[in-house]
C-alpha positions, 0 to 999 in steps of 0.5 A: 484556489481551494480544491473541493475534497471529501475523501483523502487517501494517502499512501504511507511509505514514501508519502505520508510517513518520513523516510524514518517511518515517522508520522510528524506532529505537524502532519497529525495536526493537519489530519486532525483539522481535516477530520474536524472539517468533515473530510474522510481521511485514510491510509491507502497502502500496500501494507497488510492491515497488521502493518498499518501503524497503530497511531493511524489505526487509532487516530481520531476520525480515521475509520477506514484503511485501504490495505494490500493495494486495495485487496482488503479495505478495513473498518479500523474500529473493528478490523472487519473487512468492508470488502476484499478482492483476493488472489485465488489459491491456484493463482497465488501458488503459480506466483510463489512458484515463480518467486521460488526460482530466485533468492527472494523473501516471499510473503503471503497476506491472509486476513490482513496479516503478513507471513514470511519465512523465519530464516529470511526474516532474520536477514531481511537487510539482504533484500531491502536497502533501507534500514527503516523499511527492513526494520518495519518488515521484520517487526510486522511479519509473522515468521513461519518455518516455511511459507510454502508449507503455510500456504499449502496448509491454508489452501485458500485465497490470499490478500496479496503475494510479495517477493523481495529480491536481492537484485533488480535483475532477478526482480525483472526476470521474475516479472517476465515469468509472471506475464505468463500467469493470468488473472493478476496485477503486477506492481511494486513500491520498492526498488527490488520488490514485486507485489501481486494482487488479483486482476483489477485490484488497485488502490484507486478502485478501492477508494472510489468504491469506498467513496460510493458507499459513503456518498462521495463522488469520484471527483471529490476524492484526492489521493497521494502517492509516490510508487508504482503501486500508486500509479493507477490510483493517480488516474483513478481518483478525481485528484491525484497528487504525487510526491516530489520524491515520487517515481517519474511515471507517478508524477506524470500521471498526477494532477499536482505535485506535493513536496517530498515525504520528508518535507511533510508534503502531504500535510502542506498540500492539504493545508494549502489547497484543501482546508478552510 
């Protein structure tokens, strides 16, 4: 039985992309067919817009991108933010205060661009175990001499704040400290990271809001994900699909389970259950 779907949001890392950060030819073929059938397809990622692969930004028929976990929704043709929900300056400063208590790679996102300290970027593998993910971070962040100095110079709200930690223990301790900070959403997608958005921000809400602008009902929105920053998205949209490699909590929240990202699970699911 086919699932009535008019909009599909897809997480990238661990979901649409392979572990090697590739968009396979079969996946591209299926996405092109979905576009031809009038379905709105788009990435829904924790990445800054600058970190969305160029081939997806320029993919025929992909007109939007949910980035920074829903903190910024972008029109791909212009790079213009359709809507945004930012972490206030004072709140982001308190988050950085916590991250600075630990050996961490700290990132701030402004206007769809991620900034990180040049010294820690040179040893990114200290904070990320996956070489492809480490390479992605190193290649897409703008290095600055000091993240705190950049933050103080900007003195404005941020799309998102991220911390990458050496140990799970440090990450968990930082999460406990962050519980004292009001007005934020705490999530993550990697084994040792923390992603902080403004309170109430998640990918699912962003997809539903975009759907309303496009005249698409919540029940007609499908989303694919694997990490904890996809958990609320599974519950928020009409059809939540977790990858076979997803965290157990994400699987439990989903309506369906697709094959893993390295088995092109998104494409196979769309072809079998959505396309004519």
